C-alpha positions in Angstrom: 3.8 -6.2 -8.2 5.6 -4.3 -11.0 8.5 -3.8 -13.2 10.3 -0.5 -13.5 11.6 0.1 -17.0 13.2 2.8 -18.8 11.7 3.2 -22.4 14.1 4.1 -25.1 11.9 6.9 -26.1 12.6 8.6 -22.8 15.7 10.8 -22.7 18.3 9.8 -20.1 18.5 12.3 -17.4 21.9 13.0 -15.7 21.8 12.2 -12.0 22.6 15.5 -10.2 23.1 16.0 -6.4 19.8 17.8 -6.3 17.9 14.9 -8.0 19.7 12.3 -5.8 18.7 14.1 -2.6 15.1 14.3 -3.8 15.1 10.6 -4.6 16.6 9.8 -1.2 13.8 11.9 0.5 11.2 9.8 -1.2 12.8 6.5 -0.3 13.0 7.6 3.2 9.3 8.6 3.0 8.3 5.2 1.7 10.4 3.3 4.3 9.4 5.2 7.4 6.0 6.7 6.6 4.2 5.1 3.5 5.1 1.4 4.1 4.1 1.5 7.8 0.9 3.3 7.1 0.0 0.9 4.4 0.6 -2.1 6.6 -1.4 -0.6 9.4 -4.3 0.3 7.3 -4.3 -3.1 5.5 -4.6 -4.8 8.9 -7.4 -2.5 10.2 -9.3 -2.8 6.9 -9.0 -6.6 7.0 -10.5 -6.7 10.4 -13.0 -3.8 9.8 -11.5 -1.7 12.6 -10.9 1.5 10.8 -11.7 4.8 12.7 -12.4 8.0 10.9 -9.5 10.0 12.3 -7.2 7.1 11.1 -8.5 7.3 7.5 -8.0 11.0 7.5 -4.4 10.6 8.8 -3.6 8.1 6.0 -5.2 10.3 3.5 -2.9 13.1 4.4 0.1 10.9 4.1 -0.8 9.7 0.7 -1.7 13.3 -0.5 1.7 14.5 0.5 3.4 11.7 -1.5 2.6 13.9 -4.5 4.9 16.7 -3.2 7.8 14.2 -2.9 7.3 13.0 -6.4 7.0 16.5 -7.8 10.2 17.5 -6.0 12.0 14.7 -8.0 10.4 15.7 -11.2 11.1 19.3 -10.6 14.8 18.6 -9.9 14.8 16.7 -13.1 13.5 19.8 -14.9 10.1 18.4 -15.6 7.9 21.4 -16.3 4.7 20.5 -14.5 2.7 21.9 -11.5 1.3 19.9 -8.7 -2.3 20.1 -10.0 -1.3 18.5 -13.4 0.6 15.7 -11.6 -2.4 15.0 -9.4 -4.6 14.9 -12.4 -2.4 12.4 -14.2 -1.2 10.5 -11.1 -3.5 7.3 -11.4 -2.3 6.9 -15.0 1.3 7.4 -14.5 1.6 5.2 -11.4 -0.9 2.7 -12.4 -3.4 2.8 -9.5 -5.7 -0.2 -9.8 -9.5 -0.5 -9.5 -12.6 -0.8 -11.6 -14.4 2.3 -10.4 -13.1 5.9 -10.1 -10.4 5.1 -12.8 -7.7 7.7 -13.0 -9.6 9.7 -10.2 -8.3 8.3 -6.9 -5.5 10.6 -6.2 -7.6 13.7 -7.3 -10.2 12.6 -4.7 -7.5 12.0 -2.1 -6.1 15.4 -2.7 -9.6 16.9 -2.5 -10.4 15.3 0.9 -7.1 16.4 2.2 -8.0 20.1 1.1 -11.5 19.6 2.6 -10.3 18.9 6.1 -7.9 21.8 5.9 -10.5 24.3 4.6 -13.6 22.6 5.9 -15.1 22.5 2.4 -13.5 22.4 -1.0 -13.9 25.8 -2.7 -16.3 24.9 -5.7 -14.8 27.9 -7.8 -11.3 26.8 -7.3 -12.0 23.1 -8.0 -14.8 23.4 -10.5 -14.2 20.1 -12.3 -14.4 18.3 -8.9 -17.6 20.0 -8.0 -19.2 19.1 -11.3 -18.1 15.5 -10.8 -18.7 14.8 -7.1 -20.8 17.7 -5.8 -19.7 19.5 -2.6 -16.8 17.9 -1.0 -16.2 18.6 2.8 -14.5 16.9 5.7 -17.9 15.4 6.5 -17.8 13.5 3.2 -16.1 10.6 5.1 -18.2 8.8 7.7 -17.6 5.7 9.9 -19.8 2.6 9.3 -19.2 -0.5 11.3 -15.5 -0.5 11.2 -15.3 0.9 7.6 -15.0 4.5 6.4 -17.5 5.2 3.7 -17.3 8.2 1.3 -20.7 9.9 0.8 -20.8 12.4 -2.0 -23.7 13.6 -4.3 -23.8 10.5 -6.6 -21.3 8.3 -4.8 -21.3 6.0 -1.8 -18.4 3.5 -1.3 -15.8 2.2 1.1 -13.1 4.8 0.8 -10.2 2.8 2.3 -10.7 -0.2 0.1 -11.6 1.6 -3.2 -9.5 4.6 -2.9 -6.8 4.8 -0.2 -5.3 1.2 -0.3 -5.0 1.0 -4.1 -3.1 4.4 -4.0 -0.9 3.4 -1.0 0.2 0.2 -2.8 1.0 2.1 -6.0 3.2 4.3 -4.0 4.7 2.0 -1.4 5.2 -1.5 -2.8 8.7 -0.8 -4.2 12.1 -1.8 -3.3 14.3 0.7 -5.1 17.9 -0.4 -5.8 19.2 3.1 -6.6 18.3 6.8 -7.0 18.2 6.1 -10.6 15.3 3.7 -10.1 13.4 6.1 -8.0 13.9 8.7 -10.7 12.5 6.4 -13.3 9.5 5.7 -11.1 8.9 9.5 -10.4 8.8 9.9 -14.2 6.0 7.4 -14.3 8.1 4.7 -16.2 6.3 1.7 -14.7 4.8 -1.5 -16.1 2.4 -3.2 -13.8 2.2 -7.1 -13.7 -1.5 -7.8 -13.2 -2.5 -10.8 -11.1 -2.8 -13.9 -13.1 -3.3 -17.6 -12.3 -0.7 -18.4 -14.9 2.1 -17.0 -12.7 1.4 -20.1 -10.4 0.3 -22.9 -12.8 1.6 -24.2 -16.1 -1.2 -23.5 -18.6 0.1 -26.4 -20.7 -0.1 -28.9 -17.9 -3.6 -30.6 -17.9 -3.2 -31.9 -14.3 -3.5 -28.5 -12.9 -6.7 -27.5 -14.7 -8.9 -28.0 -11.7 -6.7 -25.9 -9.5 -6.5 -23.2 -12.2 -10.2 -23.1 -12.5 -10.8 -22.9 -8.7 -8.3 -20.0 -8.6 -10.0 -18.1 -11.4 -13.4 -18.6 -10.0 -12.2 -17.3 -6.7 -10.8 -14.2 -8.0 -11.1 -11.2 -5.7 -13.0 -8.0 -6.8 -10.8 -5.8 -8.9 -12.4 -2.7 -7.2 -12.2 -3.4 -3.5 -10.0 -6.6 -3.6 -12.5 -8.6 -1.4 -13.6 -12.2 -2.1 -17.0 -12.4 -3.9 -18.9 -13.5 -0.6 -17.4 -10.4 1.2 -17.6 -7.8 -1.5 -20.0 -5.0 -0.8 -19.6 -3.1 -4.1 -23.3 -4.0 -5.0 -24.3 -1.8 -2.0 -22.3 1.1 -3.2 -23.0 3.9 -5.8 -20.6 5.2 -8.3 -21.6 8.2 -10.5 -25.2 7.4 -9.8 -24.9 3.8 -10.8 -25.0 0.7 -8.5 -21.7 -1.0 -8.1 -21.1 -4.8 -8.6 -18.6 -7.4 -7.9 -16.0 -7.5 -10.8 -13.5 -10.3 -10.8 -9.9 -9.2 -10.8 -9.3 -11.9 -13.5 -11.8 -13.1 -16.0 -10.9 -15.9 -18.4 -11.5 -15.5 -22.1 -13.9 -17.9 -23.7 -11.0 -19.7 -25.2 -9.3 -20.2 -21.8 -12.4 -21.3 -20.3 -13.1 -23.9 -23.1 -9.6 -25.2 -22.8 -9.9 -25.6 -19.0 -13.1 -27.4 -19.2 -11.8 -29.7 -21.8 -8.8 -30.7 -19.6 -11.2 -31.2 -16.6 -13.7 -33.2 -18.4 -12.7 -34.6 -21.9 -16.5 -35.1 -22.7 -17.2 -31.4 -22.2 -17.2 -30.5 -25.9 -18.6 -33.8 -27.2 -21.9 -33.6 -29.0 
């Protein structure tokens, strides 16, 4: 899914006992809480069997991941409060999705606060209120095995659009050491986006048809469902109707090259 790297521009932080303990805590959280929650939710989402209380439970688990990451960052002397980390979370940890870009963890945290306090305080969370309207524990509702999020100008599949992308950004890691956990907690990640070229040699004409089929069957980059199953066109984001958006779209040059391999007469006058 991703490569963890350590840019030269980042200062090397000495691994202390405090940082190591915080990193070990997060590794434990991934192995015994985040990963099992992700696998269970993926199965329920795939079969459209998600119940409301299950979505709220996973939402709480994801929201508390921020506390584990903040503990690592705090031990490493990163001067940042939880609110700031939540605000920048999607950018630091590369949460995917076409809609709600850089807003997923913010919404997860808001839903978690809503179930604790019944409604999110609009004075305390002014920017959230301006963007989403009133957020309460009733913002999530069951709908035929899915859990939808209903807000003032939004209606979408909460698990597919928000929860699963955030879970995968947090849990799909096999850390080799405390140092690698620390680099992740610092947001030093490079995501390898899905591409057909990982499977097929782009220079081999004999694979052109297979490559074209894979490109044309790309899942939606928002909900990760296939085109015939995607419901994004039924949803609303910031007052606008959603739509299917392929995870991978070939450039004009790539398309022309593939068509030329598939049919040599394609570009002939």
